[in-house]
C-alpha positions, 0 to 999 in steps of 0.5 A, a space after each residue: 529526876 528519874 521517871 517511875 515506870 509502871 508494871 507494863 513499862 518495866 515489862 517492856 524494858 525487861 523484854 526490850 532485848 527480845 524484840 526484833 525489827 520487822 521488814 519493810 513488807 512486814 511494817 507495811 502490812 501491819 500498817 495496813 491492818 491498823 488503818 483498816 481497824 481504825 476506819 469507822 462507818 457511821 450506821 443508823 439502827 432502829 432500837 427500842 427506847 427501853 433497850 437504849 436507856 439500859 445501854 445508856 445506863 450501862 454505859 454510865 456504869 462503865 464510864 464510857 459513851 453509849 455509842 462506844 459500849 454498843 460498838 464494843 459489844 458488836 466487836 465482841 460479838 463478831 470476834 467470838 469473844 461476847 460472853 453470856 454471863 448466865 451461861 457461864 454461871 449455869 456451867 459452873 453450877 453444874 460443874 460444882 454440883 457434879 463433884 
C-alpha cells in the first residue's frame, strides 16, 4: 500500500535532487546552533493576576499551554517578529483613506 503524502511532503520529494550534503564542519555548526536553541532555562517572574488570566484565556483559545504562549511571545519580541495588530490596522486605514 502506498502512503499518501501531504503537500509539504510532495514538495520535499520534488526538490530532493536539489539538496546538497553539508560538510562535517557545517553539520557540527548546525548541530551546535540547534543545541543552543533547544536549551531552556527556568525563570520566575512576577505578573499581575489579571494579565495571567488573560494569558491563560488566550492560550486556551490557541490550544497551547500558557507557558508556551509566553515563551512564544517573548521569542517573537526578541526576534523583531512580534506584530502590533492595532498598528497594522491603523496603517491600513491610513493607506486606504489616502487613495
